[in-house]
FIDRENLO-330009 format. One line per 10 residues: their letters; for each residue x, y, z of C-alpha. Coordinates in steps of 0.02 Angstrom, whole numbers. Example, Ala and Ser with C-alpha at 12.3 -4.5 7.8 and 13.67 -1.06 7.14 Angstrom:
BEGIN
as> 615:-225:390 | 684:-53:357
//
This chain:
BEGIN
mmkktilvgl> 723:-1098:-533 | 721:-966:-399 | 747:-1037:-226 | 579:-1062:-150 | 647:-976:-1 | 657:-824:-107 | 495:-843:-195 | 410:-807:-37 | 452:-633:-64 | 304:-581:-160
lmvalslpsi> 221:-422:-115 | 71:-325:-124 | 7:-171:-98 | -60:-20:-153 | -193:92:-140 | -369:110:-127 | -530:136:-216 | -601:283:-136 | -470:355:-25 | -287:342:-53
glaatvgsia> -188:239:-170 | -17:223:-106 | -47:400:-81 | -192:465:17 | -357:552:-12 | -329:739:-22 | -510:796:-6 | -646:740:113 | -645:886:152 | -536:989:34
etqgalgkfs> -534:1148:143 | -483:1171:325 | -604:1175:472 | -589:1365:475 | -567:1393:662 | -471:1334:815 | -559:1187:897 | -682:1149:757 | -678:968:702 | -751:843:579
lgleydgvfd> -776:655:576 | -786:552:418 | -788:379:341 | -693:344:180 | -668:196:65 | -503:205:-27 | -454:97:-174 | -291:82:-268 | -323:-10:-429 | -144:-15:-492
rdmdfdkgsy> 26:44:-434 | 189:-9:-515 | 333:-49:-399 | 522:-71:-420 | 616:-211:-335 | 748:-136:-219 | 839:-278:-131 | 815:-449:-52 | 903:-581:52 | 877:-756:121
sinadgfsds> 951:-870:254 | 923:-1058:278 | 962:-1186:412 | 950:-1375:396 | 1006:-1478:546 | 1154:-1365:583 | 1197:-1322:403 | 1167:-1139:364 | 1178:-1030:209 | 1128:-855:158
gpipdpgdsi> 1132:-746:5 | 1049:-611:-99 | 881:-615:-186 | 875:-636:-332 | 1019:-754:-369 | 1161:-677:-471 | 1106:-664:-653 | 921:-674:-610 | 801:-529:-592 | 632:-478:-521
kdaqfesnri> 519:-372:-631 | 339:-317:-669 | 291:-291:-487 | 113:-224:-470 | 2:-200:-319 | -173:-150:-272 | -259:-113:-107 | -425:-78:-23 | -442:27:134 | -579:86:248
fvkgavgfhp> -544:229:370 | -628:332:502 | -550:504:484 | -552:635:621 | -487:813:589 | -471:960:708 | -429:1142:675 | -270:1203:763 | -284:1371:675 | -408:1444:549
nldvfvklga> -285:1393:413 | -217:1230:485 | -295:1059:520 | -219:901:595 | -303:735:559 | -293:552:604 | -352:400:506 | -392:233:589 | -459:81:498 | -415:-77:402
anvdgefkyv> -325:-117:240 | -281:-264:130 | -158:-285:-13 | -138:-400:-163 | 10:-403:-280 | 117:-498:-402 | 289:-498:-483 | 391:-606:-601 | 552:-696:-554 | 660:-708:-710
epgfpdekne> 798:-839:-728 | 882:-853:-898 | 843:-1018:-983 | 685:-1052:-882 | 506:-991:-895 | 467:-838:-789 | 392:-878:-619 | 235:-783:-571 | 232:-743:-385 | 65:-687:-312
fdgdwdfawg> 23:-621:-139 | -156:-626:-73 | -162:-517:82 | -282:-520:228 | -366:-369:308 | -277:-291:457 | -264:-130:557 | -203:27:467 | -171:202:530 | -116:370:464
igvkaklyqs> -85:550:516 | -76:712:419 | -92:901:410 | -189:1015:292 | -151:1201:271 | -230:1346:178 | -85:1445:106 | -184:1583:21 | -363:1636:-19 | -405:1765:-152
pgglrimada> -543:1895:-130 | -646:1789:-249 | -631:1634:-139 | -498:1535:-234 | -391:1440:-108 | -214:1373:-126 | -200:1221:-12 | -65:1100:45 | -83:926:119 | 44:804:193
qylrykvdgd> 6:626:251 | 89:468:318 | 9:294:316 | 69:130:391 | 1:-48:400 | 53:-230:392 | -45:-383:336 | -24:-571:334 | -55:-663:173 | -41:-817:62
ididgvdlar> 85:-842:-78 | 64:-938:-240 | 201:-984:-362 | 130:-1009:-537 | -39:-1043:-456 | 26:-1167:-326 | 32:-1128:-139 | 210:-1092:-81 | 215:-1236:45 | 153:-1362:-83
ddeqealdyg> 276:-1293:-211 | 422:-1316:-89 | 366:-1493:-48 | 361:-1540:-232 | 532:-1463:-261 | 606:-1567:-119 | 530:-1724:-193 | 597:-1678:-366 | 771:-1666:-291 | 761:-1843:-221
atsatfsyda> 678:-1828:-50 | 555:-1968:-9 | 447:-1860:105 | 428:-1673:135 | 312:-1563:237 | 323:-1373:244 | 224:-1226:311 | 255:-1038:306 | 206:-867:373 | 210:-716:258
eakieewqva> 191:-534:311 | 200:-371:214 | 240:-205:298 | 189:-48:204 | 235:135:231 | 169:276:122 | 203:463:114 | 117:600:15 | 132:789:-7 | 4:881:-114
lyvnqtfgnf> -22:1058:-177 | -190:1104:-250 | -320:1239:-286 | -498:1234:-218 | -652:1344:-227 | -831:1324:-166 | -978:1353:-284 | -1142:1331:-192 | -1146:1150:-130 | -994:1098:-232
spyagvkysd> -813:1121:-180 | -703:1055:-323 | -514:1042:-315 | -367:986:-421 | -179:980:-400 | -14:889:-405 | 67:774:-277 | 226:683:-232 | 198:510:-158 | 313:369:-107
mdmevdvdia> 290:195:-39 | 403:63:36 | 351:-117:58 | 446:-253:149 | 391:-434:134 | 453:-559:263 | 429:-747:242 | 470:-883:367 | 468:-1064:305 | 482:-1215:419
grfdgvsyse> 468:-1402:391 | 553:-1570:370 | 612:-1678:226 | 671:-1858:252 | 678:-1824:440 | 788:-1669:422 | 721:-1509:500 | 727:-1357:387 | 695:-1170:412 | 713:-1021:299
kseldfeadd> 690:-833:313 | 679:-714:166 | 651:-528:146 | 609:-428:-10 | 598:-239:-20 | 501:-140:-151 | 482:46:-183 | 366:151:-290 | 406:159:-475 | 327:332:-504
nfgiflgtdi> 318:471:-375 | 233:618:-458 | 47:617:-493 | -108:723:-519 | -279:717:-437 | -449:797:-448 | -608:783:-348 | -750:874:-264 | -839:886:-99 | -1028:892:-119
ylipellsin> -1124:966:28 | -1287:877:65 | -1312:996:211 | -1217:1160:182 | -1061:1175:291 | -1109:1016:387 | -1131:853:292 | -1036:814:131 | -983:672:18 | -816:665:-72
iearfideta> -767:590:-239 | -583:591:-294 | -474:513:-429 | -283:502:-438 | -173:463:-588 | 6:440:-656 | 96:379:-499 | -53:269:-464 | -227:233:-527 | -337:258:-375
gtfgltyrf> -499:332:-314 | -594:379:-157 | -770:397:-92 | -802:476:77 | -935:546:194 | -893:687:318 | -989:779:453 | -922:945:517 | -963:988:698
//
């Protein structure tokens, strides 16, 4: 079966309920601040319910009392498939107008990720690898621009964003914790005693560029458009322990990238206090299944 050193490479990730999905919330608010120096402050909950990922590459290295070895993941003839990830994120978003038609914004908050993939080795049952990520710090930056506005108030808008975060997590192989799985494998191969522990970390980077139309009707400001999004995830796992008095260490790395890049989205800002306080609801499809809910106050 796949070397447990490799199995550690399970990854997570993905997007959020209310705000971004491996791509970020476009609205909240959909239009620009409208003047130099004007700014807004908001809170958004972003959920990515499902994003398919492709395995890119992987590697491992081991050391046991002076003996060392390294190689690719997966082993020749094996494969990694059916990678899927989901994520929850909570951000405080601050935006400021640098021009009537241009905003710059920053997102600060926390994110978690969960994910799974299958390790396939001919002649053996597929191994299900699962990653259960913790919450950790996340940040993002972006720009929003109004490209055109018709006499009737129809706006053509553009939005570009970058998001980055990393989280620690636990790994299960077919429902068994990675350390316990490695200990059992050592015993199965003849060891009389084995004790292992591990650290697993996933690093996520996301990019998104969107083009959309938006118009305000009373207290509603609906929008819809298309976007290009991408995501890279790197999972690093360090295993350490002993079997029959022999010290053992292993490092593995697995890289994943987004399966689909083009998507569509639609949403609306709803002003509770005209031009001041609004809520945002948004949904995103095709490249990801994700949604957002946000609250924004414009100063």
